[in-house]
N, C-alpha and C positions, 0 to 999 in steps of 0.2 A: 658841348661843342656844337657849333652851328650845323644845321642839317647837311647831309652829304649831297654833292652834285650828282646827277644821274650820269650814267655812262655816255649817253648821247651828248649831253652838255659838255662832258669832259672832252670828247673827241672833237666836237664842233668848235669849242672856243674857250675853255678855261685855260689855265696856264699849262700849255703843252709845248714841249721843246723836242729836240732831237732824241731825247731819251724818254719821251712821253711823260712829261711832268704833270702829274694830276693834282689839282687843288681840291681840298676838302676831304681827302681820304683820312681814314683813321690813322693817327700818328703813332710812331714808336720812338722811344728816346734814343738820341744819338749815342754812339759808342766811339771811344777813341780809336783811331787807326793805329795799328802797331808799328807802321813804318815811319811815323813822324809824331813827335811829342813836342808840345809847346810850339814856338815859332822857329827854333833854330837847331835842335838836336835831331839829326836824321840818321836812320840806319838804312843804308843803300844796298840793294841787291847787286852783287858783283857778277854772278853768273848770267849768261845770255838767256833772258826770259822773254824775248820779244815774240810777237805773233807772226814774224816773218824771218826768213833765213838770214844768217849773218853773211855779209859780203866780204870777200877776200881782197876787194879793191880799195878798201878804205880802212883807216884806223878808227878805233872807238874807245871812248873813255867816259866814265861817270864824272860829272862836275857839279858843283853847287855855287850859287850866288844869291845875293840878297836883293829884294826889291826896295822901293822907296819907303815902304811901310815896315821894313825890318824883317820881313818873312823870308826865310831861306828856301830857295827853290832848287829842286833836283832836276838834272838834265842829262841827256846823252849828247856828247860832242862827237861829231863824225868829221874826220880829216882825210882828204885825199892823200893817198900814198905817193911817194916820189914827187912831193911838191917843192922840195928844195928849200931855199930861203926866201922865196917870193911871198909877198902878201897877197892873199886871195880874196875875192868877193865872198860874202857870207850871208847866210839865211837863218833866221829864227823861225821855228815852226811849232804850231800847237793846234790841238783839236783832235777829234771832234768834241762837242760839248758833253762832258761826262766821261770822256775817254782819257787814257793815259799815254805817255810817250812810247810805251811798248807796242802801241797799236798803229793807227794810220799816220800819225805825225812822225813817228820813227821811221816808218816805211818811206815817207816822202823825204825825210832828212837824209837817210842813207842813200837813197837813189840819187838825190841831187848832189851828194858828196861824190858819188861815182862820176858825176859830170863836172867835177872840178870846183865845187863850192865847199867852203867850210860851213857846216850846218849844225844847228843846235835845236834838238827837240826837247821841250821842257814840260814838266807837270805844272799845271797852274797852282796858285796858292790854295791851300786847304784840300789838295787832291793828290792822289797817288803817293809818290815818295816825297813830295814837297811838304814844307812845314805849314803851320797855321792851325789854330784851334778856334772853334770846333771844326770837325772834319766835314767835308762835303758841303761847303758853302760856296756860292757863286756871287760875284759882284761885278757890275759893269765897270766900275772905277778901278778896283784892285786888279781885275783880270786884264784890263787895258794896260795898266801899269806893268803887269808881268811881261808883256811884250817889250816895253821900253827897258825893263831891267835886263832882258835877254840881249837887247841891243847894247846896253852898258857893258855886259860881259864880253860880247863879241868884239866891241870896239877897243877893248884892252888886251885882246889876245894877240900874241906875237905873230900868228900866221894870217891875221886878218887886216885887210885894208879898210879902215873904219869909214872911209868915204864911199864904200861900195857895199852897203848892207841893205838887204831886203827882207821881207817877211812873208810867210805863207800861213794863212789861217784856213782851217778845214771845218765845215759845218758851222756850228755856232761861233767858233773861233774865226770864221771868215768875217763876220760882222765886227767882232772885236779887233781883228787885224785892220780893217778899214778905219775903225775909230782910232786905233793907235797911230796909223799913218797920218790921219788928219791932224793929230796934235803933236806928233814927234817928227820934226823935219829932218832928223838924221836918217829916217827910213826913206830910201831912194826909189823903191818900187815895191808893189804889194800884189800878191796873188790871193784871191779868195776862191776856194774850191768847194763846190756843193754847199754854198753859203746859206746860213740862217741869220736873220736879223732877230736876235733873241729878245730885244726890247719890244719889237713889233708883235712877235708871236705871243709873248707873255701878256702884253697889254691888250691886244686886239684879237688873239686867237688866229687859227689858220684861216687864210683868205679874208682876214679882217671881219670875221663873222660875229665877234662878241659885241653885244649891245652896251650902251652906257649903263643900263640897269645891271647887266651881268658883271661888268667891270666893277661897279660900285659894290656889288655883293661879294665879289672875290676880294676886294680890298678890305671889306668889313671882316671877312673870315680871317684873312692873313693878319690884319691888325690885332684882332682878338687872340690869335694864336700866339702872339708875342707875350701876352699875359700868362698864358699856359706855360710857355717855355721858361719865362722868368720864375714862375712858381715852382716848376720842376727842376730848375737849375741846369737845364740842358735843352737844346733845341729838339723838337720832334722831327722825325724823318717821314718822308713819303714812303709808301710801300715799294718793295723791290721792283725795279724797272724790267720791262721786256719779258714779263711772264705772260704767255699767251693762254687764254681760256677759251678761245674760239670766237669767230665772228669779228675779229679785228680788221680794220682797214689794211690794205696791202702794205702801206708804208710801215706800219707797226710790225707786220710779219717780217718785212725786210730788216728792220732794226734787230729783231730777235735772231734772225738768221745770221747776222754778223756778230752781235755781242754775246750771244749764248752758245755759239758753235765753237768748240775747241779746235775744229779743223779750219776755222777762219779767224775770228777776232776776239774770242773770249780771253779775258785776262783777269786774274783774281783781284787786282787793285782797281779795276775800272768801275766807276760808279754805274755805268750802263750795263755791266756784265753781271754784277751780283750785289748791287747797292742802290742807293737813291740819294737825292738831294735833301737838305732840310726843307721843311714845308715853306719857311719864310724866305728862302733864297730868291724867290721871284719878286719880292717887294721892290727892291731898288731898280730892277729892269723895267718895271711898269711905269717908272717916273723919270727915266733917263734915256731918251731916244739916242740910238747909236749912230744914225745916219745924218744927224743934223748938219754936220760940217763936212760931209763927204766931198763936196766940191772943192774944199780947201786942200785936198791932196794934190791937185793940179799945181804946177806942171809935172809932177811926178806921176808915172804911169800906173794904171790899174789893169789887171787881167782877172776877169770873172769867168769861172768855169762851172758849168752846170750840166747835169744829165737831161736829155730830151724828155725823158719820162718821169723825172723827179717831181714828187708832190711839192717840193720846196722851190721849184724853178723860179717862181714869181719873185722871190726875194732878190735874186741876182738881176732879174730884169728891171725891177724897181730901182735897185742900187745903180745899175748902169744908166738909167734915165736921169737920175739925180746927180751923177758924177760929171765932172768936167773932163774935157780932153786933156791928155791922151788916155783913152780907155778902150777896152775890148771885151766883148762878151762872146765866149766860145761855148757853143752847145754841143755836147757829145751825143751823137746819134745812138738811140736805143738804150742809153744808160739811165738807171734810176739813181736815187739819192745815195745809197750806200755803195753802189758800184765804184764810186770815186773815193771810197775809203781804202780799197785794197786790190781792185781788179787791174792788174798791170796792163792788160790789153785795152783798157778804157781810160785810165789816167793818162793824160797827154804830157808825159814827162819831157819829151823832146820839145814840145811847144813851150813848156815852162822854162826849160833850160835856155831856149833861144830868147825868150822874153827877158830873163834876168841877164843873159849874156849881153844883150844889146843895151840894157838900161842900167847895168852896174859897171859902167866903164870908168 
């Protein structure tokens, strides 16, 4: 296998995402996730196993639906109680990158359902309780399609007004949400919270620090990894994420504090809590920019939300500059990147509800 990248190079610019995706690490072979086999047979957990308390203000049920590629996705549907027979506005929610619906996306979905929206928090393809083999694969195309498939589902639900559907993307799914809104005109409004542009960070590293030579080296490594995967009959995995050894940048400490803490965001099915992506998951992101057509979301509105102290803040600032009106960038004073995963005093739910209330009429 090609030589390993140094820790400094990893932190500065190799394929690093919200889960600290490290390129060039020693691989381990992928193993099948017990919650999903093949593309369609799912075994869904029925007990409440979220990282947040269950609300008595909304109804909840597990649902499944297929995307355009035939992969069956698992989701949590949250329905406001006492809604009568009226059709309500609806929201599809996903993220963070490497997280599952039992974490921040479910918290956002349940909270927005308390505010009168039908909401759907889903596991992306190849992740959590959703289908797809091999496990723990990411794709800019398929994951964008996952959002549109969620819109398919919501648009057919008896409690939903299909002309009033919006989406929320968290972290890396913020960039995917913007990409989905650009291509899917059924999406009437989009919120990206603590957003990552996964293509940009995978291709250029943090703060665009990767040189052309380093990019070429990474592509060489990942391309040759495909031969090893083909020879082994299974994709190799990156080492487990968010394992601290000391000396990490603060943002990696923040990730570990959320994903590894059972008092906060740990979940056994989350890639970021006790797993990793396949080594080659980054390849398509490096060649498929997500923000290319962001201006085409207009005249549908965009709300970008980011923490003042987040290392990732520049992603939202750049997206805001590239987007067309109507658009808004809301900076949360004192907040870091992961604060907007679960800190109820920092996530601006009233603002989000007002945004969708005005724009899903």
